[in-house]
C-alpha positions in Angstrom: -37.8 -24.5 -2.7 -36.5 -27.7 -1.0 -34.9 -27.7 2.4 -31.7 -29.2 3.4 -28.1 -28.3 4.2 -27.0 -28.4 0.5 -29.7 -26.2 -0.9 -28.5 -23.8 -3.7 -30.3 -21.0 -5.4 -29.1 -20.1 -8.9 -29.7 -16.8 -10.8 -27.7 -15.9 -13.9 -24.1 -16.8 -13.3 -24.5 -16.7 -9.5 -25.1 -19.3 -6.9 -26.4 -18.5 -3.4 -25.8 -21.1 -0.7 -27.8 -19.9 2.3 -26.7 -22.6 4.8 -23.1 -22.4 3.9 -23.3 -18.6 3.7 -21.6 -18.5 0.3 -22.1 -16.5 -2.8 -20.4 -17.7 -6.0 -20.0 -16.4 -9.5 -18.9 -18.9 -12.2 -17.8 -21.2 -9.4 -15.6 -18.6 -7.7 -16.5 -17.3 -4.2 -17.4 -13.6 -4.0 -16.5 -11.4 -1.1 -19.6 -10.4 0.7 -19.9 -9.1 4.3 -22.1 -10.8 6.9 -24.7 -8.0 6.9 -24.9 -7.9 3.1 -25.3 -11.7 2.9 -28.2 -11.5 5.4 -29.9 -8.8 3.4 -29.4 -10.8 0.1 -30.7 -14.0 1.7 -33.8 -12.2 3.0 -34.5 -10.6 -0.4 -34.1 -13.9 -2.2 -36.3 -15.9 0.3 -39.1 -13.3 -0.1 -38.6 -12.5 -3.7 -42.3 -12.9 -4.5 -43.0 -9.6 -2.8 -41.6 -6.2 -1.7 -39.4 -6.5 1.4 -39.7 -3.5 3.8 -36.7 -1.7 5.2 -37.7 -2.8 8.7 -37.7 -6.5 7.7 -34.3 -6.2 6.2 -32.9 -4.4 9.2 -34.4 -7.0 11.6 -32.8 -9.8 9.5 -29.3 -8.3 9.2 -29.1 -6.6 12.6 -31.2 -8.7 14.9 -31.7 -7.1 18.3 -29.5 -4.2 17.4 -30.6 -0.6 17.0 -28.9 0.8 13.9 -29.4 3.9 11.7 -31.5 3.4 8.7 -28.8 4.6 6.3 -26.8 1.4 7.1 -29.1 -0.5 4.9 -28.4 1.4 1.6 -24.7 0.8 2.2 -25.3 -3.0 2.1 -27.7 -2.7 -0.9 -25.0 -0.7 -2.7 -22.4 -3.4 -2.1 -24.7 -6.1 -3.4 -25.6 -4.1 -6.5 -21.8 -3.7 -7.1 -21.4 -7.5 -7.0 -24.6 -8.6 -8.7 -25.4 -5.7 -11.1 -27.7 -2.8 -10.5 -30.8 -4.4 -12.0 -30.8 -7.4 -9.5 -32.3 -5.4 -6.6 -35.0 -2.8 -7.3 -35.8 0.1 -5.0 -39.5 0.7 -4.4 -39.7 4.3 -3.3 -41.3 4.6 0.1 -41.9 0.9 0.5 -38.6 -1.1 0.4 -36.7 -3.4 -2.0 -37.4 -6.3 -4.2 -35.2 -9.1 -5.7 -35.8 -9.0 -9.4 -33.4 -11.6 -10.9 -34.9 -14.8 -12.4 -34.1 -17.9 -10.2 -33.2 -20.9 -12.4 -34.1 -23.6 -9.8 -34.2 -24.4 -6.2 -33.3 -28.0 -6.3 -30.8 -29.9 -4.2 -27.4 -29.4 -5.5 -24.7 -32.1 -5.7 -22.2 -29.8 -7.5 -20.4 -29.0 -4.3 -19.4 -32.6 -3.9 -17.9 -32.7 -7.4 -15.9 -29.6 -6.6 -14.1 -30.8 -3.6 -14.4 -34.6 -2.8 -15.5 -36.4 -6.0 -13.8 -39.8 -6.3 -12.4 -41.4 -9.4 -13.5 -45.0 -9.5 -11.7 -48.0 -11.0 -13.6 -50.2 -13.6 -14.7 -52.4 -10.7 -16.2 -49.5 -8.9 -13.8 -49.1 -6.0 -12.6 -45.6 -5.3 -8.9 -45.1 -6.1 -8.1 -41.6 -4.8 -9.9 -38.3 -4.0 -9.6 -35.6 -6.7 -8.2 -32.9 -4.4 -6.7 -32.1 -1.1 -7.7 -28.5 -1.3 -9.7 -27.1 1.7 -13.4 -28.0 1.3 -14.4 -24.4 0.5 -12.6 -21.6 -1.4 -11.5 -18.8 0.9 -13.5 -15.6 1.1 -11.6 -12.9 -0.8 -12.2 -9.2 -1.2 -11.4 -7.1 -4.3 -9.7 -10.1 -6.1 -12.2 -10.7 -8.8 -9.9 -9.3 -11.6 -6.9 -11.2 -10.1 -8.9 -14.5 -10.0 -9.9 -14.0 -13.6 -6.3 -13.1 -14.7 -4.8 -16.1 -12.9 -7.5 -18.4 -14.3 -6.7 -17.3 -17.8 -2.9 -17.8 -17.3 -3.5 -21.3 -15.8 -5.8 -22.5 -18.6 -3.3 -21.3 -21.3 0.1 -22.2 -19.7 1.6 -25.1 -17.8 3.7 -23.1 -15.3 2.3 -20.0 -13.5 4.0 -18.2 -10.6 1.8 -16.1 -8.4 4.3 -13.6 -6.9 4.0 -11.1 -4.1 5.1 -10.0 -0.7 4.6 -12.1 2.4 1.1 -11.8 3.7 -0.4 -10.3 0.6 -2.8 -13.2 0.0 -1.1 -15.4 -2.7 -2.1 -18.7 -1.2 -5.8 -17.7 -0.8 -5.9 -16.3 -4.4 -4.5 -19.6 -5.8 -6.9 -21.7 -3.7 -9.8 -19.7 -5.1 -8.5 -20.2 -8.7 -7.9 -24.0 -8.1 -11.5 -24.4 -6.7 -12.9 -22.7 -9.8 -11.0 -25.0 -12.2 -11.1 -28.3 -10.3 -13.0 -30.2 -12.9 -10.6 -29.3 -15.7 -8.1 -32.1 -14.9 -9.3 -35.8 -14.6 -6.8 -36.4 -11.8 -7.7 -33.4 -9.8 -6.0 -30.5 -8.1 -3.4 -30.9 -5.4 -1.8 -28.5 -3.0 1.7 -28.9 -1.6 2.5 -26.8 1.5 6.2 -26.1 1.6 6.5 -23.3 4.2 7.6 -25.8 6.9 10.1 -27.6 4.8 13.7 -26.7 5.7 15.7 -29.4 4.0 15.9 -28.9 0.2 16.6 -32.6 -0.3 13.1 -33.4 0.9 11.2 -31.4 -1.8 10.3 -34.4 -3.9 9.1 -36.3 -0.8 6.9 -33.4 0.2 5.2 -33.3 -3.2 4.9 -37.1 -3.2 3.3 -37.1 0.3 0.6 -34.6 -0.9 -0.1 -36.9 -3.9 -0.2 -40.0 -1.6 2.8 -41.5 -3.3 5.6 -43.4 -1.6 9.2 -42.7 -2.9 11.5 -45.6 -2.1 14.5 -45.3 -4.5 17.7 -43.3 -4.3 16.5 -41.0 -7.2 13.4 -39.4 -5.7 13.1 -36.7 -8.4 13.1 -39.3 -11.2 10.7 -41.5 -9.3 8.3 -38.7 -8.7 8.4 -37.5 -12.3 7.7 -41.1 -13.5 4.7 -41.4 -11.1 3.2 -38.2 -12.5 4.0 -38.7 -16.2 0.6 -40.3 -16.9 -1.5 -38.0 -14.8 -3.5 -35.0 -15.8 -3.7 -32.7 -12.8 -3.1 -29.3 -11.3 -0.2 -29.1 -8.9 -0.1 -26.1 -6.6 3.3 -25.5 -4.9 2.6 -23.1 -2.0 5.3 -20.9 -0.4 8.3 -21.7 -2.6 10.7 -18.7 -2.0 13.1 -20.5 0.4 13.5 -23.6 -1.9 13.8 -22.0 -5.3 16.8 -24.1 -6.7 15.5 -27.6 -5.9 11.9 -26.6 -6.9 13.1 -25.2 -10.2 14.9 -28.4 -11.0 11.9 -30.5 -10.0 9.4 -28.4 -11.9 11.5 -28.4 -15.0 11.6 -32.2 -14.9 7.9 -32.5 -14.5 7.2 -30.1 -17.3 9.4 -32.1 -19.6 8.2 -35.6 -18.7 4.6 -35.1 -17.5 2.9 -33.3 -20.4 -0.5 -33.1 -18.7 0.5 -31.6 -15.4 -0.1 -27.9 -14.8 1.9 -26.2 -12.0 1.1 -23.1 -10.1 3.6 -21.8 -7.6 3.1 -19.2 -4.9 6.3 -17.4 -4.1 7.9 -14.1 -3.1 10.4 -14.6 -6.0 9.8 -16.3 -9.3 11.3 -19.6 -10.2 13.0 -18.0 -13.3 12.2 -20.9 -15.7 11.9 -20.4 -19.4 8.2 -21.1 -19.8 7.1 -19.5 -16.5 4.3 -16.9 -16.6 4.1 -14.5 -13.7 1.2 -12.8 -12.0 2.2 -10.3 -9.3 -0.3 -9.8 -6.5 -0.8 -6.2 -5.4 -2.1 -4.9 -2.0 -5.9 -4.4 -1.6 -7.3 -1.0 -2.6 -7.5 1.7 0.0 -9.2 5.1 -0.2 -7.0 8.1 -1.0 -8.3 10.0 2.0 -9.4 9.2 5.5 -13.1 9.6 4.8 -16.1 7.3 5.4 -17.8 8.3 2.1 -17.7 5.3 -0.3 -15.2 3.6 2.0 -16.8 0.1 1.8 -16.3 0.1 -2.0 -12.6 -0.4 -1.3 -11.5 -4.0 -0.8 -9.2 -3.3 2.1 -11.9 -1.6 4.1 -14.5 -4.2 3.2 -12.1 -7.0 4.3 -11.4 -5.2 7.6 -15.1 -4.6 8.3 -15.9 -8.3 7.5 -13.2 -9.7 9.7 -14.1 -7.3 12.6 -17.8 -8.3 12.3 -16.8 -12.0 12.5 -14.8 -11.4 15.7 -17.2 -8.8 17.2 -20.8 -9.3 16.2 -21.8 -6.2 18.1 -19.7 -3.9 15.8 -21.8 -1.4 13.9 -20.7 0.7 10.9 -21.0 4.4 11.0 -19.1 7.4 9.6 -16.9 7.7 12.7 -15.9 4.0 12.8 -15.4 3.8 9.0 -13.1 6.8 9.1 -10.9 5.0 11.7 -11.0 1.8 9.6 -9.9 3.7 6.5 -7.0 5.3 8.4 -5.9 1.9 9.7 -6.1 0.3 6.2 -4.2 3.1 4.6 -1.4 3.0 7.1 -1.2 -0.8 6.6 -0.9 -0.3 2.8 -3.8 -2.6 2.2 -1.7 -5.7 3.2 -4.2 -8.5 3.9 -2.2 -10.1 6.7 -1.8 -6.8 8.5 -5.5 -6.1 8.1 -6.4 -9.6 9.5 -4.2 -9.0 12.5 -5.4 -5.4 13.0 -9.1 -6.4 12.8 -8.5 -9.1 15.4 -6.9 -6.6 17.7 -9.7 -4.0 17.1 -12.3 -6.6 18.2 -10.8 -6.5 21.7 -9.0 -3.1 22.0 -11.3 -1.0 19.8 -10.6 0.9 16.6 -9.2 4.0 18.2 -6.4 2.3 20.2 -5.4 0.2 17.2 -5.2 3.3 15.0 -3.3 5.3 17.6 -0.7 2.5 18.3 0.2 1.5 14.7 3.7 3.1 15.2 4.3 0.1 17.4 2.7 -2.3 14.9 5.1 -5.2 15.5 4.0 -5.5 19.1 0.4 -4.7 18.3 -0.2 -6.9 15.3 0.2 -10.4 16.8 -2.2 -13.2 17.6 -3.1 -14.5 14.1 -5.4 -17.4 13.6 -4.1 -20.7 15.0 -4.7 -22.3 11.6 -2.3 -19.8 10.0 1.3 -20.6 9.2 3.6 -19.8 12.1 5.1 -16.8 10.2 1.6 -15.4 9.7 0.9 -15.4 13.4 2.5 -12.0 13.8 3.5 -9.2 11.3 7.1 -9.3 12.6 7.4 -13.0 11.9 6.2 -12.6 8.3 8.9 -9.9 7.7 11.6 -11.8 9.5 11.0 -14.7 7.3 11.5 -12.6 4.2 14.6 -10.8 5.7 16.3 -14.0 6.6 16.0 -15.3 3.1 18.2 -12.4 1.8 21.9 -12.4 1.2 24.0 -10.2 3.5 24.3 -7.3 1.0 20.6 -7.5 0.0 19.8 -7.2 3.7 22.0 -4.1 4.0 20.4 -2.4 1.0 16.8 -3.2 2.2 17.3 -1.9 5.7 19.1 1.3 4.5 16.3 2.0 2.1 14.0 2.2 5.1 15.1 5.8 5.7 13.4 6.8 2.4 10.0 8.2 3.2 7.3 8.0 0.5 9.4 6.2 -2.1 12.6 6.8 -3.9 14.3 6.9 -7.3 17.2 4.8 -8.5 19.6 7.6 -7.9 18.4 8.2 -4.4 18.7 4.5 -3.6 22.3 4.4 -4.9 23.2 7.4 -2.8 21.5 6.1 0.4 22.4 2.4 0.3 25.9 2.7 -1.2 29.1 2.9 0.8 32.7 1.8 0.5 31.6 -1.8 0.4 28.7 -1.4 -1.9 29.3 0.5 -5.1 26.4 2.1 -7.0 26.1 -0.6 -9.6 26.0 -3.3 -6.9 23.2 -1.3 -5.2 21.3 -1.3 -8.5 21.6 -5.1 -8.8 20.4 -5.7 -5.3 17.5 -3.3 -5.7 16.4 -5.3 -8.8 16.7 -8.4 -6.7 14.6 -6.9 -3.9 11.9 -6.0 -6.5 12.0 -9.5 -7.8 11.6 -10.9 -4.3 8.5 -8.6 -3.7 10.2 -6.6 -0.9 10.3 -3.4 -2.9 7.3 -2.1 -4.9 7.7 -0.5 -8.4 5.4 2.4 -9.2 4.9 4.3 -12.5 6.0 3.4 -16.0 7.9 6.4 -17.4 9.1 8.1 -14.2 9.7 4.9 -12.2 9.7 5.1 -8.5 10.3 2.5 -5.8 8.7 2.1 -2.4 8.7 -0.1 0.6 5.3 -0.8 2.1 5.1 1.0 5.4 5.2 -2.1 7.5 8.3 -3.3 5.6 9.9 0.1 6.0 9.3 0.1 9.8 10.9 -3.4 10.0 13.8 -2.3 7.9 14.5 0.7 10.1 14.5 -1.6 13.2 17.3 -3.5 11.7 19.6 -0.5 11.4 22.1 -0.3 14.2 22.8 3.2 15.7 26.1 3.8 13.9 24.7 2.6 10.5 21.5 4.6 11.0 23.5 7.9 11.5 25.6 7.3 8.4 22.6 6.4 6.3 20.4 9.3 7.4 23.3 11.7 6.7 23.7 10.3 3.1 20.0 10.5 2.6 19.7 14.1 3.7 22.6 15.2 1.6 21.3 13.4 -1.5 17.8 14.9 -1.1 19.4 18.4 -0.6 21.4 17.9 -3.8 18.3 16.8 -5.7 16.3 19.8 -4.6 19.2 22.2 -5.3 19.6 21.0 -8.9 15.9 21.2 -9.5 15.7 24.7 -7.9 18.6 26.0 -10.0 17.0 24.7 -13.2 13.7 26.2 -12.3 15.0 29.6 -11.3 17.3 29.8 -14.3 14.4 29.1 -16.6 15.7 25.7 -17.8 12.6 23.7 -16.8 9.0 24.7 -16.5 7.3 25.0 -13.1 5.1 22.0 -14.0 8.2 19.9 -14.6 9.8 21.2 -11.5 6.8 20.4 -9.4 6.4 17.0 -11.0 10.0 16.1 -10.1 9.9 17.3 -6.5 6.3 16.8 -5.3 6.8 13.0 -4.9 9.8 13.7 -2.7 8.0 15.7 0.0 8.2 12.7 2.4 12.0 12.5 1.8 12.2 16.3 2.2 10.6 16.2 5.6 12.7 13.3 6.8 15.9 14.9 5.5 15.1 18.3 7.1 14.3 16.5 10.4 17.8 15.0 10.5 19.5 18.2 9.3 18.0 20.2 12.2 18.8 17.7 14.9 21.8 18.1 17.2 24.0 15.8 15.0 22.6 17.3 11.7 24.0 19.8 9.3 22.9 23.5 9.1 23.9 24.0 5.5 21.8 21.0 4.5 18.8 22.3 6.5 19.1 25.8 4.9 19.4 24.3 1.4 16.3 22.1 1.9 14.2 24.9 3.2 15.3 27.3 0.5 14.7 25.0 -2.4 11.3 23.8 -1.1 10.0 27.3 -1.1 9.3 27.1 -4.8 6.7 24.3 -4.2 3.2 25.9 -3.8 1.9 22.8 -2.0 4.6 23.2 0.6 4.8 27.0 1.0 3.1 27.3 4.4 5.4 24.7 6.1 8.4 25.9 4.2 8.0 29.5 5.4 8.0 28.2 9.0 11.4 26.6 8.2 12.8 29.8 6.6 11.8 32.0 9.5 13.2 29.6 12.1 16.5 29.5 10.3 16.9 33.2 9.9 19.0 33.9 13.1 21.5 31.2 12.1 21.7 32.4 8.4 22.5 35.9 9.6 25.4 34.6 11.6 28.7 33.4 10.3 29.9 30.0 9.0 27.5 29.4 6.0 28.7 29.1 2.5 28.0 32.1 0.3 25.9 30.1 -2.2 23.8 28.6 0.6 23.1 32.1 2.1 22.3 33.5 -1.3 19.9 30.7 -2.0 18.2 31.4 1.4 17.7 35.1 0.8 16.4 34.5 -2.7 13.9 32.0 -1.2 12.7 34.6 1.4 12.3 37.2 -1.4 10.5 34.9 -3.7 8.0 33.5 -1.1 4.4 33.9 -2.1 3.4 33.9 1.6 3.5 37.6 1.8 1.5 37.7 5.0 4.0 35.6 6.9 7.0 37.6 5.7 6.8 41.4 5.7 7.3 43.2 2.4 10.2 45.1 3.8 11.9 42.0 4.8 11.4 40.5 1.4 12.8 43.6 -0.3 15.8 43.4 2.0 16.2 39.7 1.3 16.2 40.4 -2.5 18.9 43.1 -1.9 21.1 40.6 0.0 20.6 37.8 -2.6 21.6 40.1 -5.5 24.7 41.3 -3.6 25.8 37.7 -2.8 25.2 36.6 -6.4 27.3 39.5 -7.6 30.1 38.2 -5.5 29.6 34.7 -6.9 29.5 36.0 -10.5 26.1 34.4 -11.4 24.3 36.8 -13.8 21.0 34.8 -14.1 20.7 34.6 -10.3 21.4 38.3 -10.0 18.7 38.9 -12.6 16.1 36.9 -10.7 17.0 38.6 -7.4 16.7 42.0 -9.1 13.2 41.2 -10.4 12.1 40.2 -7.0 13.6 43.4 -5.6 11.8 45.6 -8.1 8.5 43.8 -7.4 8.8 44.4 -3.6 10.0 48.0 -4.0 7.0 48.7 -6.2 4.7 47.3 -3.6 6.2 49.5 -1.0 5.7 52.5 -3.1 9.4 53.0 -3.8 9.1 53.5 -7.6 12.6 54.9 -8.1 14.3 52.0 -6.4 12.1 49.6 -8.4 13.1 51.2 -11.7 16.8 51.0 -10.8 16.5 47.3 -10.2 14.7 46.7 -13.5 17.3 48.7 -15.4 20.1 46.7 -13.9 18.2 43.5 -14.7 17.6 44.6 -18.3 21.3 45.3 -18.7 22.0 41.7 -17.7 19.4 40.1 -19.8 20.6 38.1 -22.9 18.5 37.1 -25.9 19.8 33.5 -25.7 18.4 33.1 -22.2 15.4 30.8 -21.9 12.0 32.6 -22.5 10.8 31.2 -19.2 13.3 33.4 -17.5 12.7 36.5 -19.6 8.9 36.5 -19.1 9.4 37.7 -15.5 11.0 41.0 -16.4 8.4 41.5 -19.1 5.6 41.0 -16.6 7.2 43.5 -14.2 7.5 46.0 -17.0 3.8 45.7 -17.6 3.0 46.3 -14.0 5.3 49.4 -13.9 3.8 50.8 -17.0 0.3 50.4 -15.6 1.4 52.1 -12.3 2.7 55.0 -14.3 -0.6 55.4 -16.1 0.8 54.2 -19.5 -2.1 51.9 -20.0 -1.7 51.4 -23.8 1.9 50.4 -23.3 0.9 48.1 -20.4 -1.7 46.3 -22.5 0.9 45.9 -25.3 3.4 44.5 -22.9 0.9 42.0 -21.3 -0.1 40.8 -24.8 3.5 40.2 -25.6 3.9 38.4 -22.3 1.0 36.1 -23.2 2.7 35.4 -26.5 6.1 34.7 -25.0 4.7 32.6 -22.1 2.8 30.4 -24.7 6.1 29.7 -26.5 7.7 28.5 -23.2 5.1 25.7 -23.0 5.0 26.4 -19.2 1.3 26.3 -18.4 1.8 28.1 -15.1 3.5 31.1 -16.8 0.8 31.2 -19.4 -1.9 31.2 -16.6 -0.2 34.2 -14.9 0.2 36.1 -18.2 -3.4 35.6 -19.3 -4.8 36.4 -15.9 -2.8 39.6 -15.7 -4.1 40.6 -19.2 -7.7 40.0 -18.1 -7.2 42.2 -15.0 -5.6 45.0 -17.0 -8.4 44.9 -19.6 -10.8 45.1 -16.7 -9.1 48.3 -15.7 -8.7 50.0 -19.0 -11.2 48.2 -21.3 -12.7 46.9 -23.3 -14.6 45.0 -20.6 -16.1 42.5 -23.1 -12.6 41.4 -24.1 -11.6 41.2 -20.4 -14.6 38.9 -19.9 -13.7 36.7 -22.9 -10.1 36.3 -21.7 -11.1 35.4 -18.2 -13.9 33.0 -19.3 -11.5 31.2 -21.8 -8.8 30.9 -19.2 -11.2 29.5 -16.6 -12.5 26.9 -19.1 -9.0 25.7 -19.6 -8.2 25.7 -15.9 -11.1 23.3 -15.4 -9.8 20.8 -17.9 -6.0 21.1 -17.4 -3.7 20.6 -14.4 -3.9 23.7 -12.3 -3.8 24.8 -8.7 -6.8 25.8 -6.7 -5.2 29.2 -6.1 -5.1 29.9 -9.8 -8.7 28.9 -10.2 -9.7 31.1 -7.3 -7.7 34.0 -8.6 -9.3 33.9 -12.1 -12.8 33.4 -10.8 -12.4 36.3 -8.4 -11.4 38.5 -11.4 -14.3 37.2 -13.4 -16.6 38.1 -10.6 -15.4 41.7 -10.7 -15.5 42.0 -14.5 -19.0 40.6 -14.7 -20.2 42.9 -12.0 -18.7 45.8 -14.0 -20.7 44.6 -17.0 -23.9 44.3 -15.0 -24.1 40.5 -15.4 -24.7 39.9 -11.7 -26.2 36.4 -12.0 -23.2 35.1 -13.8 -20.9 36.9 -11.3 -22.7 35.2 -8.5 -22.3 31.8 -10.2 -18.6 32.5 -10.5 -18.6 33.3 -6.8 -20.3 30.0 -5.9 -17.7 28.1 -7.9 -14.8 30.1 -6.3 -15.8 29.9 -2.6 -15.0 26.2 -2.0 -11.7 26.7 -3.8 -10.8 29.7 -1.7 -11.8 27.8 1.5 -9.5 24.9 0.6 -6.5 27.1 -0.4 -7.3 29.8 2.2 -7.0 32.5 -0.3 -9.7 35.2 -0.3 -10.3 38.3 -2.3 -12.5 40.2 0.1 -12.8 43.4 -1.9 -14.2 41.4 -4.8 -16.8 39.9 -2.5 -17.6 43.4 -1.1 -18.1 44.6 -4.7 -20.3 41.6 -5.6 -22.6 42.1 -2.6 -22.8 45.8 -3.2 -23.9 45.1 -6.8 -26.5 42.5 -5.4 -27.8 45.2 -3.0 -26.5 43.4 0.1 -25.0 46.6 1.6 -24.4 45.4 5.1 -22.3 42.4 3.9 -20.4 44.7 1.5 -19.5 47.1 4.3 -18.3 44.4 6.6 -16.1 42.7 4.0 -14.6 46.0 2.8 -13.6 46.7 6.4 -12.0 43.3 6.6 -10.2 43.8 3.3 -8.7 47.1 4.5 -7.5 45.4 7.7 -6.1 42.4 6.0 -4.1 44.5 3.5 -2.5 46.3 6.4 -1.7 43.0 8.1 -0.1 41.6 5.0 1.9 44.7 4.3 3.4 44.5 7.8 3.5 40.7 8.2 1.6 41.0 11.5 -1.4 39.0 12.8 -2.2 35.4 13.4 -3.9 34.7 10.1 -1.5 35.9 7.5 -2.4 33.5 4.7 -5.6 35.1 3.7 -5.0 37.2 0.5 -7.2 40.1 -0.5 -7.3 42.5 -3.4 -6.5 46.1 -2.9 -7.6 49.1 -0.9 -6.7 52.8 -1.5 -3.7 53.9 0.4 -2.3 50.5 1.2 0.7 49.5 -1.0 0.5 45.9 -2.2 1.2 43.9 -5.4 -0.7 45.3 -8.4 -3.4 43.1 -9.7 -6.7 44.9 -10.1 -7.8 48.5 -10.6 -8.0 48.9 -6.9 -8.5 52.7 -6.9 -11.6 52.5 -9.1 -13.0 49.5 -7.4 -12.7 50.9 -3.9 -13.7 54.5 -4.9 -16.9 53.0 -6.4 -17.6 51.0 -3.3 -17.0 53.9 -1.0 -19.2 56.1 -3.2 -21.9 53.5 -3.1 -21.7 52.9 0.6 -21.1 56.5 1.8 -24.2 58.1 3.3 -22.7 61.4 4.3 -19.5 63.0 5.8 -17.9 60.9 8.4 -20.4 58.1 8.2 -18.3 55.5 6.3 -15.7 54.4 8.8 -18.1 53.6 11.6 -20.1 51.4 9.3 -17.1 49.2 8.4 -15.4 49.2 11.8 -17.1 46.0 12.8 -15.8 44.3 9.6 -12.2 45.1 10.6 -12.4 42.7 13.5 -13.6 39.8 11.4 -11.4 36.8 10.7 -11.5 33.8 8.4 -14.4 31.8 10.0 -16.6 34.9 10.1 -15.8 35.7 6.5 -16.8 32.3 5.4 -20.1 32.5 7.3 -20.9 36.0 6.0 -20.0 35.2 2.4 -21.8 31.8 2.4 -25.0 33.3 3.8 -25.0 36.3 1.6 -24.3 34.3 -1.5 -27.2 31.9 -0.7 -29.6 34.7 -0.1 -31.9 35.6 -3.0 
């Protein structure tokens, strides 16, 4: 290989420029971090042999002690860029570069990309072919964007690259222009318009970039005439504040200069007939704050690269990557914000930057001196965009800042509208804000809108105190109305639980924000109670929601609340699945109160639902007569035309009551009918409950083989269909017991291994099932301890006492709780198996009664892993 500053190494479609520290593919620069580049250069330079790990670490981290696992991270990044077959791993020895290198000759291609001159017939240079920066910018995660814009530019004469301020439009277009520079005989030219305030000077700014002098009184005509015979690419950068004069100029050039292609970067399109748009999105960020695979995401890779450039001592490890991921997620993958945050992290450290992002406008300052003035700080970038808006657009944008986690059209109209802004005007302004890249659109069928978090923080800053109070009030009331409608439809059987959750789960951010306002001194108690009551139906939110319900109880029991609001509250308390947090007796009392209030309001379906809850709780308390009275009243109310989703609840309760009464054949028939009816509802959650109940009952009364078939089939569907981890844990725990009963201990253990991580995540344990499994496996000590824990937890759940009430268990003799398994037979068998003589059982399980969740996990994990 030859030496020199312009050496290039080519392999496949790639070019490696060691001196310039560039890696290109098809002429476009690829994003590669400093460490990864050093690793690649070393592998290519020594490609005739295997390169040891030590050599690569010395080359990429000279003088720095790093963990050996840092190297595979860099190798993985390179394989992602170059293909997996480019670098081979030689086990126990190192790595080897395996791609065929085409040549190592001096390259003069760089000069033709950036500074090639067109000569006159006499040989004198007339003008350079470009005024682009000498090298394309280093981009991360923009490979698909570059290719898409390249395709648009080669097929169309006007392309607008559209996106929010600071999202990287200019850098993307520069990269595309560099990759296509040889396509036009008269080159590629970039016109920077950000600093131009006078719209009359637009043609002069373009002429200046093209080294033309405009002397007449018709500058547009003169400029068009000068470009009419040229074949070139014209890049108009930062157009959003000059749309009208630019649109007129561009249209004239398109009509009179047929060989000129124009690319505009702008926050808002030019809206010309032949314009093709490409909207730039934020960089990709991981869904969770975790170091695993984080560098595969473009936002994290960019942050890491920028931080390394500013702080060469920075080393990557799991702790630092987790902080970087958190920062990038909170900055929504906005490249400008990431640039500024990385610069701050180089001096302050990652932790302080992450911890102070709430004050991001004071923190994220000090951009590169070469940047545009509005890119020197995050606030300046957003102020630029805000000041370009009309007065009503500004009002809508700042009011939408109160929406947390996105919003629907209806919520936007409720929040942003007032006496001066009617709903249809809000809709028009929302569309304009989307067009101007200030509001993001997400989804296709169920469309939602969202402000990036930095834009949202800026919008909230623009709200004056009086306006903020009014807007937050409108927001909270609108969110409460949305949740109330959805709750009524769900409780009345009009929509499935899946549809209900799909509608409300995206609104959890708005729910929390609305509840926060409603509970404040200037809030509204009725709104707070409505929000807490309606959120109780969301499984994902049940723990937090029960805290709200319990905190509101003293005020609900007082005077002043509307009857409908109080009825909704008591129904929510009765229907809560968090039985350990709310004592059964309180839930039964809440169901009584809800039924009474709904009788006063004359709402039969709501009375019906409350009565079913009442019967369920009375049954669990051993009050069979009261439970039957409630079911009889509910049955008298039921109408055949009511939705099947509503009627399945009473049918399920009838099945449980029949089983409790020992009418097992009747119970099986009822549960089979419940499976049929729930299937007709097309509500997957109801079907899961019905089929799981049938499997449990068949386990109790037989045949066991059918119980196993039902449970296995249901579990297979749960693995492939949307489901909650609680449902999967429930079915797997039942399957464990059924398989133990059949003597299939290995398969039962496999079900346990699959169930344990699910139980850990949803904090739902079936301790008696584990006790039974370990007894069947001959692990008697573990079985004793878990049985003792199960008895204690059932007592705690029945009374609502204790600090860890979310752990659910199966059943123990003598402790009333919700029917689900054949608890009597299970526990009797366990006791018989563990009993060693009169009076010896209780002392053996006493230690287990003091165990809590962490100890359960350790005991179950160790016992399950034992042979």
